[in-house]
N, C-alpha and C positions, 0 to 999 in steps of 0.2 A: 281491072287492076293493071297497073303498068309493072314492069320488071323491077324498079326500085322499090315500090311499095311492097311487092311480093317478097323481096329480099329482106326488107326491114321487118315485115310480119314473121318471117321465118326465123330471124335472129332473135326477135322478141320472145317467140315461142320457145326456142332452145334456151334462152336465158331463164325463162319461167321453169322449165324442166330441171335445168342444172341447179337453180337456186333451191328447188323443192328437194332435190337429191341431197344437196349439202345440208339443208335443215334436218332432213331425216337421219343422216349420218350423225349430226350433232345430238339428236335426241337419243339415238341408240347408244352413243358413247356416254352420255350423261347417265342413262339408265344402267349401263354396265358398271359405271363407277359406283352408283348408289347401291346396287346389289352386291358389289365386290366389298364394299365397306360393311354392309349388314352381315355378309357371310363371315368376314373376318372377326367381327365382334362376337358373333354367335360361337365360332370356333374358340376364341380366346376364353369365353365363359366356360365352355365344356372342357377345355383343356386345364382350367385352373384347378379342378378338383383331381387329386391324385387317386389312382386306383387303390381300392382297399386291399390290405394285405390279408391273405388267407390265414385263418387262425390254425395254429398248431403245425403247420407243414412249412419246413424251411425251403429255401430256393434250391439247395443241394439236394434234398429229398425229391422235390418235384422234378428236378432235372433227371435224376436217376429213374424215376417212374416213367417219365416221358421217353427216355432213351430205351428202356426195356420195351415199351409199347412200340416204338419205331422199329426195333430189331425184330419183334414178333410179326409186325405187319409188313416189314420189308419196305418201309416208307421213309421219306426224309422228314426231319422235324418241322420243316417249313410247311409241309402238306397238312400237318395236324393243327387243329384249333382247340386247344384245351381251355375250357372255360372254368372248371373247378375240379378239385381233387378232394374226395371226401373218404375218410377212413371208415370202413365197415367194421362194426363191433359184433 
C-alpha cells in the first residue's frame, strides 16, 4: 500500500467511527426523550389524585400533636414522617 492509500483508508476508518458515535448519541437522546415523556405522564397521573383527608383530626390538632412529639424527641419536624394519627379509645 502506498502512503496516499493508507491515508485514505485511515480517514475512511475515522469517518466510520465518528458516524457510529453520532448515530449512537442520537439513539441515546431519542430514548431519553421517550423515557422522560413516559415519566412525566406517570407523574401527572399520580399527582392528579389529592391526598385523602384524615377523618376527625383537624390540621391544627395534628400540628399540635407533631409539635409535642418533636419536643419530646428533641427532633426537628422535618425529621419525622407522620403517616397517620389515630385516636385511641
